[in-house]
Structure formats: C-alpha cells, structure tokens
C-alpha positions in Angstrom: -9.1 19.5 18.5 -6.4 17.0 19.6 -5.0 15.3 22.6 -1.2 15.6 23.0 1.2 12.7 23.7 2.4 9.3 22.4 1.1 6.0 23.7 -0.9 7.8 26.4 -4.0 6.5 28.2 -6.5 9.0 26.7 -10.1 9.6 27.7 -12.4 11.8 25.6 -16.1 12.3 24.9 -18.0 14.4 22.4 -19.2 17.5 24.2 -22.7 16.8 22.9 -22.8 13.7 25.1 -21.4 14.7 28.5 -21.0 11.7 30.8 -20.9 9.2 28.0 -17.7 7.6 29.4 -18.6 5.2 32.2 -16.9 5.7 35.6 -14.9 3.0 37.3 -15.6 0.3 34.7 -15.4 -0.4 31.0 -18.7 -2.2 30.0 -21.6 -1.4 32.3 -24.8 -3.3 32.1 -26.3 -0.2 30.4 -24.2 2.5 28.9 -25.2 6.2 29.0 -27.4 7.5 26.2 -28.1 3.9 25.1 -24.6 3.5 23.6 -22.9 0.1 23.1 -19.5 -0.7 24.6 -16.9 -2.2 22.2 -13.3 -3.0 22.8 -10.7 -2.6 20.0 -7.6 -4.7 20.8 -4.3 -3.9 19.1 -2.4 -6.6 21.0 -3.0 -10.0 22.6 -4.8 -9.8 26.0 -1.8 -11.3 27.7 0.9 -9.1 26.0 3.3 -7.5 28.5 1.8 -4.3 30.0 4.4 -2.0 28.3 3.2 -3.3 24.9 -0.5 -4.0 25.6 -2.7 -1.7 23.6 -6.5 -1.5 23.5 -9.3 1.1 23.5 -12.9 1.1 24.6 -15.4 2.7 22.2 -18.9 3.8 23.2 -20.9 3.9 20.0 -24.4 4.1 18.7 -24.3 0.7 17.1 -21.7 -2.1 17.3 -19.3 -2.4 14.3 -20.7 -5.9 13.7 -23.9 -4.5 12.2 -23.3 -5.0 8.5 -24.0 -7.5 5.7 -21.5 -10.4 4.9 -18.2 -9.4 3.2 -17.8 -10.1 -0.4 -14.6 -10.0 -2.4 -13.9 -7.0 -4.5 -11.3 -5.9 -7.0 -8.1 -4.8 -5.2 -6.8 -2.8 -8.2 -3.1 -2.3 -8.1 -2.7 -3.5 -4.4 -0.9 -6.8 -4.0 1.2 -8.8 -1.6 2.2 -11.4 -4.1 5.9 -11.1 -4.3 6.6 -14.6 -5.8 5.3 -14.1 -9.4 7.6 -11.2 -10.3 11.4 -11.4 -10.9 13.7 -9.7 -8.3 15.4 -6.5 -9.4 18.6 -5.7 -7.6 19.3 -2.4 -9.6 19.3 1.1 -8.2 15.8 2.2 -9.0 14.3 5.7 -9.3 10.8 6.7 -10.2 9.6 9.9 -11.7 6.6 11.6 -9.9 3.6 9.3 -10.2 0.7 10.8 -12.3 -2.4 12.0 -10.5 -5.6 11.2 -12.3 -7.5 14.2 -13.5 -11.0 14.9 -12.4 -11.8 15.5 -16.1 -11.1 11.8 -16.8 -12.7 10.1 -13.8 -13.0 10.3 -10.0 -10.5 8.3 -8.0 -10.6 8.1 -4.2 -7.9 7.2 -1.7 -8.5 3.4 -1.7 -8.9 3.2 -5.5 -5.7 5.2 -5.9 -3.5 2.9 -3.8 -0.8 1.1 -5.8 1.8 -1.2 -4.3 5.4 -0.4 -5.2 7.3 -3.0 -3.3 7.2 -5.1 -0.2 8.1 -8.4 1.5 6.6 -10.9 3.8 3.1 -12.1 4.4 0.1 -10.7 6.3 -1.1 -14.2 7.0 2.0 -14.9 9.1 1.9 -11.3 10.4 5.5 -10.6 9.2 6.5 -8.1 6.6 5.7 -4.7 5.1 4.3 -3.1 1.9 4.9 0.3 0.4 2.3 2.1 -1.6 1.8 5.2 -3.6 -1.6 6.9 -3.5 -2.9 9.2 -6.2 -6.4 10.4 -6.0 -8.7 13.4 -6.7 -12.0 12.7 -4.9 -13.3 12.1 -1.4 -14.4 8.6 -0.4 -18.0 9.6 0.2 -20.1 6.9 2.0 -17.2 4.5 2.2 -14.7 3.6 4.9 -11.6 1.4 4.9 -9.6 -0.6 7.4 -6.7 -3.0 7.3 -6.8 -6.3 9.1 -3.2 -6.8 8.0 -1.2 -4.0 9.5 -0.7 -0.3 10.5 -0.8 2.4 7.8 1.8 5.2 8.1 0.6 7.9 5.6 2.9 10.6 4.2 1.0 13.2 2.1 3.1 14.9 -0.6 0.5 16.9 -2.4 -2.9 17.9 -1.1 -4.2 17.8 2.5 -6.1 14.8 3.8 -9.2 15.2 6.1 -9.3 11.8 7.7 -12.4 10.8 9.6 -11.9 7.9 12.0 -13.9 6.1 14.7 -11.9 8.1 17.2 -12.4 11.5 15.7 -11.2 13.7 12.8 -7.6 14.4 11.7 -6.4 17.0 9.2 -3.1 16.0 7.7 -1.2 18.5 5.6 2.0 17.8 3.5 5.0 17.7 5.8 2.8 15.9 8.4 2.3 12.2 8.8 -0.5 10.1 10.2 -0.7 6.6 11.6 -3.9 4.6 11.3 -3.4 1.4 13.3 -4.6 -2.1 12.6 -8.4 -2.5 12.4 -9.3 1.2 12.7 -12.0 2.3 10.2 -11.3 5.6 8.4 -12.5 7.8 5.5 -10.2 10.1 3.5 -11.6 13.3 2.0 -9.5 15.4 -0.4 -10.3 18.7 -2.1 -8.3 18.2 -5.3 -5.5 16.2 -6.9 -3.6 14.5 -4.1 -0.5 12.2 -3.9 1.6 10.7 -1.2 3.2 7.6 0.2 2.0 4.8 2.5 3.8 2.0 4.3 2.0 -0.8 6.0 3.7 -3.0 8.6 2.4 -6.4 9.3 4.4 -7.3 12.4 3.5 -4.9 15.2 3.0 -1.2 15.9 5.2 1.9 15.5 7.0 3.2 18.5 9.4 6.0 19.4 13.1 4.9 19.1 15.1 4.6 22.2 17.3 7.6 22.8 20.2 6.0 24.6 23.0 8.5 25.5 21.0 11.3 23.7 19.1 11.5 27.0 15.5 12.1 27.9 14.7 14.6 25.2 15.2 14.8 21.4 14.2 13.6 18.0 10.4 13.3 17.9 9.2 14.4 21.3 6.1 12.6 22.6 4.1 15.7 23.3 4.1 16.7 19.6 2.1 13.7 18.6 -1.6 14.5 18.3 -4.6 12.2 18.7 -8.2 13.3 17.8 -10.8 14.0 20.4 -14.1 12.0 20.2 -16.5 13.1 17.5 -19.6 11.3 16.2 -22.2 11.5 13.5 -25.7 9.8 13.9 -26.4 9.4 10.2 -28.6 6.9 8.5 -27.1 5.9 5.1 -28.5 3.6 2.4 -25.6 1.3 1.6 -22.6 2.7 3.4 -19.7 0.6 2.2 -17.2 -0.9 4.6 -13.9 -2.0 2.8 -11.7 -4.5 4.6 -8.1 -5.3 3.6 -7.8 -8.9 4.8 -4.9 -11.2 3.9 -3.9 -8.9 1.1 -7.3 -8.8 -0.6 -10.1 -6.4 -0.4 -13.7 -7.2 0.7 -16.8 -5.0 0.9 -19.8 -5.1 3.2 -22.8 -2.8 3.5 -24.5 -1.2 6.4 -27.3 1.4 6.8 -25.5 3.9 9.0 -22.2 5.7 9.4 -19.5 3.8 11.2 -18.3 7.1 12.7 -20.8 6.9 15.6 -18.4 6.8 18.6 -19.6 9.3 21.2 -16.7 8.6 23.6 -13.6 6.5 23.9 -10.7 5.8 26.3 -7.5 3.8 25.9 -4.0 3.8 24.4 -4.8 2.4 21.0 -5.7 5.2 18.6 -4.7 7.0 15.4 -2.3 10.0 15.6 -0.5 12.6 13.5 2.8 14.4 13.8 4.2 17.5 12.2 7.7 16.8 10.8 8.8 20.4 11.4 8.8 19.6 15.2 11.6 17.1 14.9 14.5 18.0 17.1 17.6 17.3 14.9 20.7 15.6 16.3 23.8 15.9 14.1 27.6 15.6 14.1 29.3 18.9 15.1 33.0 17.9 14.8 33.8 15.6 11.9 32.3 12.8 9.8 28.8 12.2 8.5 26.6 10.6 11.1 24.5 7.5 10.3 20.9 8.4 9.2 19.5 6.5 12.2 19.9 9.7 14.2 16.9 11.1 12.1 14.5 8.3 13.0 11.0 9.5 13.8 9.2 6.1 14.4 10.3 2.5 14.3 8.6 -0.9 14.1 11.0 -3.3 15.6 11.6 -6.9 14.7 12.4 -9.7 17.2 16.1 -9.1 16.6 17.3 -6.3 18.9 18.1 -3.0 17.2 16.9 -4.3 13.8 13.7 -2.7 12.4 11.0 -4.2 10.2 10.6 -0.5 9.3 12.2 2.7 10.4 10.6 6.0 9.3 13.6 8.4 8.9 13.5 12.0 7.7 16.2 14.4 6.4 15.0 17.8 7.7 16.5 21.3 7.5 19.6 21.6 9.7 23.1 23.0 10.0 26.2 21.4 8.5 29.3 22.3 10.4 31.7 19.3 10.4 35.4 19.9 9.6 37.6 17.9 7.3 34.5 15.9 6.2 32.7 15.0 3.0 29.4 16.3 4.3 26.7 14.7 2.0 25.6 11.1 2.6 28.5 8.7 2.1 28.7 5.9 -0.5 27.0 2.9 1.0 26.1 -0.8 0.7 23.5 -1.7 3.3 22.1 -4.9 4.8 18.8 -3.0 4.9 16.5 -1.9 2.1 16.3 1.9 1.6 13.1 3.4 0.0 13.2 7.1 -0.2 10.6 9.7 -1.1 10.6 13.5 -1.4 7.8 15.6 0.0 9.2 19.0 -1.1 12.4 20.7 -2.2 15.6 19.2 -3.5 17.5 16.3 -1.9 21.1 17.3 -1.1 22.8 14.2 -2.6 20.9 14.3 -5.9 19.5 17.7 -6.7 18.6 16.6 -10.2 16.3 13.8 -11.1 14.9 13.0 -7.6 11.6 15.0 -7.6 8.8 15.5 -5.1 6.2 12.7 -5.7 8.8 10.4 -7.0 10.9 7.8 -5.1 14.0 5.6 -5.1 14.7 2.1 -3.9 18.2 0.9 -3.1 17.8 -2.7 -2.2 19.8 -4.9 0.1 23.5 -4.6 -0.7 22.8 -2.4 -3.8 25.5 0.3 -3.9 24.3 3.9 -3.8 25.4 7.4 -2.8 25.9 10.9 -4.1 25.9 11.5 -7.8 29.0 12.8 -9.6 28.0 16.5 -9.5 27.4 16.3 -5.7 30.7 14.5 -5.1 32.8 17.1 -7.0 31.1 20.0 -5.3 31.2 18.6 -1.8 34.9 17.5 -2.2 36.1 21.0 -3.1 33.8 23.5 -1.3 34.9 25.6 1.7 33.8 23.9 4.9 32.1 26.8 6.5 28.9 26.4 8.6 26.0 26.1 6.1 22.3 25.4 6.2 21.4 22.1 4.7 18.0 21.1 3.2 16.2 24.4 3.8 12.9 24.2 2.0 13.3 20.4 1.7 11.9 17.3 3.3 13.0 13.9 2.2 12.3 10.7 4.1 13.3 7.1 4.1 11.5 3.8 4.8 14.4 1.6 5.9 13.7 -2.1 6.5 15.6 -5.3 7.3 13.3 -7.0 4.8 14.5 -7.6 1.2 11.8 -5.8 -0.9 10.5 -7.2 -4.1 9.2 -4.6 -6.7 5.8 -5.2 -8.1 5.1 -5.8 -11.8 3.3 -2.5 -12.0 6.1 -0.5 -10.4 8.7 -2.2 -12.7 6.8 -0.7 -15.7 5.6 2.6 -14.4 7.4 6.0 -14.3 10.8 4.2 -14.0 13.8 6.5 -14.6 15.8 4.2 -16.9 18.7 6.6 -16.9 19.1 6.6 -13.1 22.3 4.5 -13.2 24.0 7.2 -15.3 24.3 9.7 -12.4 27.2 7.6 -11.1 29.0 6.9 -14.4 30.9 10.3 -14.5 32.6 9.6 -11.2 36.2 9.9 -12.1 39.3 8.0 -11.0 41.3 10.3 -8.7 43.7 7.8 -7.3 47.4 8.8 -7.5 50.4 7.5 -5.5 51.9 11.0 -5.8 48.9 12.7 -4.3 49.1 13.1 -0.6 46.0 13.1 1.6 44.9 16.6 2.6 45.8 15.9 6.2 49.3 14.6 5.3 49.8 17.6 3.0 48.9 20.0 5.8 51.4 18.3 8.2 54.2 18.3 5.5 53.7 22.0 4.7 53.7 23.1 8.3 57.1 24.5 9.6 59.1 21.9 11.5 60.0 22.8 15.1 63.7 23.5 15.6 65.5 21.2 18.0 66.3 22.9 21.2 69.9 22.9 22.5 70.4 21.0 25.7 
C-alpha cells in the first residue's frame, strides 16, 4: 500500500501497532509499545520552511545500535574524476552485460558501476551516474548513502525495495527515489539491470510549471510513498553498508534495521510510474525544447540551472507543420546522458538499445543520424504517433561529466561517430526554401483597376 502525493506531511503506522504514533508531540518520555523515537533530517534545522525536510521514526531499536564501521571494497564505484583523461567524444555504450547466476551471485550494491560524474560528495556538490547489473537479492544486508539521493531507473527486472519507511515494488517504466541517509534493501527475482543517478547537492523536486498552469507534467498525486511496515527479526550479523565520501563501509548488527512501526514527516522514499506523465508538446510548428518533458529536477544555486534534470521522452502525438520533427542538431552548455528503458528511440532507431546509454558532453555536437534526417526531411507531415512502445530518458546536468576508466573500456560502441558521417551536403544557391518555393508557385493576384 502507498500514500499519494509529493512532498506531503505523511503520517502512517503499521496496523499491527495501532496508536504507535504519538499525539501532539514528536518524542514523548516513553513511546507506545516501548519504541524509540528517532528523527531523520534531510535538511539543516534552520532551512527555510518550504525546503525543510525531516521525518520522525518510531522503531524497535535506534539505528545507532551496530558495531564500528570498517572500510570495504567499493568495486567499480568511484568519485575520483582526476585520475582519468577527459573524453569529449560522442559516446554510446551497448547494453551492459548482466552476470549469470551460473557464474556467481551479484546483488544490487555489488552490481553498481560508475559510468561518469563530476563534483565531490565532501563539498556536497556534484552528481554520479551508475549502471546496476545484478541477479540476486541482498539478503541480510542494507545500504544507504551519506553522499546524496539515489534516483533508480529499472530497465530489466522488477525491484522489491524494503526501506525503513516501508516496502516499494518498482517495475520497469517506473522510477524510485531513495533519499540521503535512508537504509534500503533490494530484492530481485532474476537477472536485472538499470540506471542510477546520485545527486550530492540537494533533493529532487517537481519543476515549476510557469505559464503551463496548475496542472501538467508529473502530477503530485501520482507519486507514491510506502506505508509503515516493520519486521522484528533477530539476525546474526546483519550487514549495514554506508556510502560515505565516495567509499563503502560496513558495520554489523544483530537485528533487522527495518523495524520502524510508525513514522510521520515529509522526508521519505517514493516511486512514480512514467506512464502517468502528462505530455506537453508543440502543436503548431518547430520542435520544442526537451525541458518540457522534465519529471524531476535538482536545482543548483543558479536560477533555472539544474545539477540534474530527469527528463523522459514518452509516447505522444507529433502534429507540427513545416517542421523537422525529430530532435534538432544541438550543442549544449549542459551534459546529456541518455538511457533507453524499452523500444526504439526516434532519433536513432539503430544502435541505441535498451540497457545501453549515450553521453553527449558539454558542447559536444549531437543530433539525429543520417537515416533519421533523410526520412524526417521528406515524409508527409500528417499527425502521427511518436515513441509508442518506447521510453527513453535523459539525465541532463550543468556539470561537465568525466567518464570513468571502467566505462571508457566497457561496451563502448567505437563506431558511434559513423552514424553522422553519411550526412550529405544539400546546400545549393539555386535551391529555394520550401516556403519561398510555395510563395513563388502560388498565383499572383491581379491588380484591380481603380
């Protein structure tokens, strides 16, 4: 079960513990059922009220009950961008391989690999993009990041995510956000793959709608937060994994951390089904900027400029007249990382595959391939459905991303640049524009006699 809304003040208790939420206060001298009161703060105490986020958790044991943390191998996770050379090329990756159960078991944390990123979690500024490939549940382990919020985009395989706040089932074509400091466990039933972005600066929020009005894009009511659920389970050596300053650490405890019988507040995990996105699009002429497809944004201190925008390209109608309808050719002051959940992306139907990705770095030229250009330049401009059966997305950032050593050597499509090479020269001084040609061919009006 879920609670509906974005950024709401929620209050929920497991039905097995009615009255577990205190009335009229947050931390009574004695909590009901012998529970402990614990606050989880997602912002400074003195942050403005409209950005102040925190929740109160009523749990069987405080989260402080564990052994000291010890450093552990972080695998292919990294935030060291300085020891790898920059790569300004257009980059495309084939679908990343998922480890087979026949070879060895790999859980969600073990299967995280950093593709690119920028910034530094110590200064709380930046972002990192990961691919996850796994085949096994985490078992008696949980994970949390002290560095930033995780936005998870499953591409293959459903994720059953158990959090301190409750349980969330996330299917492909849905997303989930697990915010800074929240402990969670991921269970899978088979080979699974997807994308993750972690933002170090702040939290995701809904984009302002401006002249669109009060409704549209991702509507708040479609975001779902889990209801309280707990387990009172003794465990010998439950492993708590902390991502702290880019490194992984492990501690042990003798009980499940998912022992929260009730909670209230506005700082919580949530999920969203991408099919619920209300599409805004151009209906007269020209291709609108992709910002009209923004689901969530994490803003920088510069107005209107994002540390990370999560943008999707959902099924929709294409109806514009006298227009090259696919995405235009572009050089951007932002970095554009794209992934494909399912289907075929309209601007590059060949080569860009589900489970793969592309990166067009700051000011790196990109746009439709030659085949797409020729087709879209000559087709009849009748109303058509676009991207049916497809869901592509983009992580767009004002940061200049550095690609990791692993990503520079893994599943790279070395021939990606060739998709633009066949673009032909069409320039001719004798060739009129379609608009001018139409005006020339139209019959001239006869002068009326006075």
